C-alpha positions in Angstrom: 0.0 0.1 -0.1 1.3 3.5 -0.9 1.7 6.0 1.9 -0.7 8.9 1.8 -0.2 12.4 3.2 -2.7 15.0 4.0 -2.3 18.7 4.7 -3.6 20.0 8.0 -4.1 23.5 9.1 -5.0 24.8 12.6 -8.1 26.7 12.4 -7.1 29.0 15.2 -3.4 30.0 14.5 -3.1 28.9 10.8 0.0 26.7 11.4 0.3 24.1 8.5 1.9 20.7 8.3 1.3 17.4 6.5 0.6 14.1 8.2 0.2 10.5 7.3 -3.4 9.5 7.9 -2.1 6.1 9.3 -0.6 8.2 12.3 -3.9 10.0 12.8 -7.2 8.9 14.6 -10.8 9.0 13.6 -12.0 12.4 12.2 -14.4 13.1 15.0 -11.9 12.7 17.8 -10.2 15.5 19.7 -6.9 16.7 18.1 -4.5 19.3 19.3 -2.3 21.8 17.5 1.3 21.4 18.3 1.8 25.1 18.0 -1.0 26.8 19.9 -2.6 23.7 21.6 -6.1 24.5 20.3 -8.2 21.4 20.6 -11.0 20.4 18.1 -12.1 17.5 16.1 -9.5 16.3 13.7 -11.8 17.0 10.8 -11.6 20.7 11.5 -7.9 20.6 10.8 -8.1 19.1 7.4 -7.0 21.8 5.0 -9.1 20.8 2.1 -12.1 18.7 1.3 -10.0 16.2 -0.4 -7.7 16.0 2.7 -10.9 15.2 4.7 -12.1 12.6 2.1 -8.7 10.8 2.4 -8.9 10.9 6.1 -12.4 9.5 6.0 -11.5 6.8 3.5 -8.5 5.7 5.4 -10.5 5.2 8.6 -13.4 3.5 6.9 -16.0 6.0 7.7 
């Protein structure tokens, strides 16, 4: 299986980074920004609709 990377962006401070969905949890679980420590559902950190779709597909939602 190929590795996938998605773009994440903190809705609070705007910090951006990439992550492998295999290293992330379900889209509706709480997630924290490493920069400002804002906590929201992981789905709110996906930068684009496609990033959200990849995350959902990866976790079988």
